[in-house]
C-alpha positions as CSV (number, residue, x, y, z in Angstrom):
1,X,-5.6,-3.7,15.5
2,X,-1.9,-3.3,16.3
3,X,-2.7,-0.9,19.2
4,X,-4.9,-3.4,20.8
5,X,-2.3,-6.2,20.6
6,X,0.7,-4.0,21.4
7,X,-1.3,-2.4,24.3
8,X,-1.3,-5.7,26.1
9,X,2.5,-6.0,26.0
10,X,5.4,-3.6,25.9
11,X,6.4,-5.0,22.4
12,X,5.5,-7.6,19.9
13,X,7.0,-9.1,16.8
14,X,5.6,-8.0,13.6
15,X,6.1,-8.8,9.9
16,X,6.8,-6.3,7.2
17,X,5.0,-7.6,4.0
18,X,6.5,-6.0,0.8
19,X,4.0,-5.3,-1.9
20,X,4.7,-3.6,-5.3
21,X,3.8,-0.1,-4.1
22,X,3.8,-0.2,-0.3
23,X,4.7,-2.3,2.7
24,X,2.1,-3.7,5.1
25,X,2.7,-4.5,8.7
26,X,1.0,-7.2,10.7
27,X,1.6,-8.9,14.0
28,X,3.2,-12.4,13.6
29,X,0.1,-14.1,14.9
30,X,-1.9,-12.9,11.8
31,X,0.3,-15.1,9.6
32,X,-0.5,-18.8,9.2
33,X,2.2,-19.5,6.6
34,X,4.6,-18.0,4.1
35,X,5.8,-19.7,1.0
36,X,7.2,-19.2,-2.4
37,X,6.0,-20.9,-5.6
38,X,8.4,-21.3,-8.4
39,X,5.6,-21.7,-10.9
40,X,3.5,-18.9,-9.7
41,X,1.3,-17.5,-12.5
42,X,-0.8,-14.6,-11.7
43,X,-4.0,-14.4,-13.8
44,X,-5.9,-11.1,-13.4
45,X,-9.4,-12.2,-12.9
46,X,-12.7,-10.6,-12.2
47,X,-12.6,-8.7,-9.8
48,X,-9.1,-7.4,-10.7
49,X,-7.7,-8.2,-7.3
50,X,-8.4,-11.9,-7.8
51,X,-5.1,-13.4,-9.2
52,X,-6.2,-17.0,-9.3
53,X,-6.4,-19.9,-6.8
54,X,-3.9,-21.6,-4.6
55,X,-4.1,-25.0,-3.0
56,X,-3.0,-24.9,0.7
57,X,-3.5,-27.6,3.3
58,X,-6.3,-29.3,1.3
59,X,-8.1,-25.9,0.9
60,X,-8.6,-23.8,-2.2
61,X,-7.9,-20.1,-1.4
62,X,-8.3,-17.1,-3.7
63,X,-5.0,-15.3,-4.2
64,X,-5.5,-11.6,-3.5
65,X,-3.6,-8.7,-5.0
66,X,-3.8,-6.1,-2.2
67,X,-2.7,-3.2,-4.5
68,X,-5.5,-4.0,-7.0
69,X,-8.0,-4.3,-4.1
70,X,-7.0,-0.7,-3.2
71,X,-7.5,0.6,-6.7
72,X,-4.0,0.1,-8.0
73,X,-2.3,-2.6,-10.0
74,X,-0.7,-5.8,-8.7
75,X,2.4,-7.0,-10.4
76,X,3.6,-10.7,-10.2
77,X,7.3,-10.3,-9.9
78,X,10.0,-13.0,-10.0
79,X,10.6,-12.8,-6.2
80,X,6.9,-13.2,-5.5
81,X,5.8,-15.0,-2.4
82,X,2.4,-15.9,-0.9
83,X,1.4,-15.3,2.7
84,X,-1.6,-17.1,4.1
85,X,-3.3,-14.9,6.8
86,X,-5.6,-16.1,9.5
87,X,-9.0,-14.6,9.0
88,X,-10.2,-12.4,11.9
89,X,-13.8,-11.5,11.1
90,X,-17.2,-13.2,11.1
91,X,-17.4,-13.8,7.4
92,X,-16.9,-17.6,7.6
93,X,-13.5,-17.4,6.0
94,X,-10.7,-19.1,7.9
95,X,-7.7,-18.0,5.7
96,X,-6.8,-15.4,3.1
97,X,-3.9,-15.7,0.6
98,X,-2.0,-12.5,-0.3
99,X,0.6,-12.0,-3.0
100,X,3.9,-10.4,-1.8
101,X,6.7,-9.1,-4.0
102,X,9.6,-10.2,-1.8
103,X,10.5,-12.0,1.4
104,X,8.9,-10.5,4.6
105,X,11.1,-9.1,7.3
106,X,10.6,-9.4,11.0
107,X,10.3,-6.2,13.1
108,X,9.7,-5.2,16.8
109,X,6.6,-3.1,17.4
110,X,6.3,-1.4,20.7
111,X,3.2,0.0,22.4
112,X,4.1,3.5,21.3
113,X,3.4,3.3,17.6
114,X,4.4,6.5,15.7
115,X,1.5,7.3,13.4
116,X,2.1,9.1,10.1
117,X,-0.4,11.4,8.5
118,X,-0.5,10.2,4.8
119,X,-3.4,9.4,2.5
120,X,-4.7,5.9,3.1
121,X,-6.4,3.5,0.7
122,X,-9.8,2.1,1.5
123,X,-8.3,-1.2,2.9
124,X,-5.8,0.6,5.2
125,X,-6.4,1.5,8.8
126,X,-3.3,3.6,9.4
127,X,0.3,4.4,8.4
128,X,3.0,4.0,11.0
129,X,6.8,4.6,11.1
130,X,8.8,1.4,11.6
131,X,12.5,2.3,11.6
132,X,13.1,4.5,8.5
133,X,10.1,3.2,6.7
134,X,6.4,4.2,6.6
135,X,4.3,1.1,6.5
136,X,0.5,0.5,6.3
137,X,-1.8,-1.4,8.6
138,X,-4.2,-3.3,6.5
139,X,-7.9,-3.6,7.4
140,X,-8.1,-7.4,7.3
141,X,-11.8,-7.5,8.3
142,X,-12.7,-5.3,5.3
143,X,-10.5,-7.4,3.1
144,X,-12.4,-10.5,4.3
145,X,-15.7,-8.9,3.6
146,X,-14.6,-7.9,0.1
147,X,-13.6,-11.5,-0.6
148,X,-16.8,-12.9,0.8
149,X,-19.0,-10.4,-1.1
150,X,-17.3,-11.3,-4.4
151,X,-18.5,-14.9,-3.8
152,X,-15.7,-16.5,-5.7
153,X,-16.3,-20.1,-6.7
């Protein structure tokens, strides 16, 4: 995904999204909004990655714990934030809400991404070096399919 977008330009602005056990990277255009909620209460649901619901712009979105979706455990820390992502696939979803563990940081991504050979989770497309940090490129289309297949009501 990043290759395709970065290949069209010499560089683009990305966001580093801090999770509990990894950092994701996405182009800015994938993010619809970022916000903190002082009264955020994560309730592990069924499936385990479903942390509850958020109301956003007159829509009800399932809150996703990416770590749990990848087989790990999502923690709801005191610096937790929520990022609303623009959906990319053909699932009928327009937005996804993802729990973050801190404030995202902006970064510049050039067309020459440095890929890192590390084990990837099922919902990760690649690992890349951004500065001193190895970050993961999430498979947003697979994440959308996972949410749609769960048929949360």
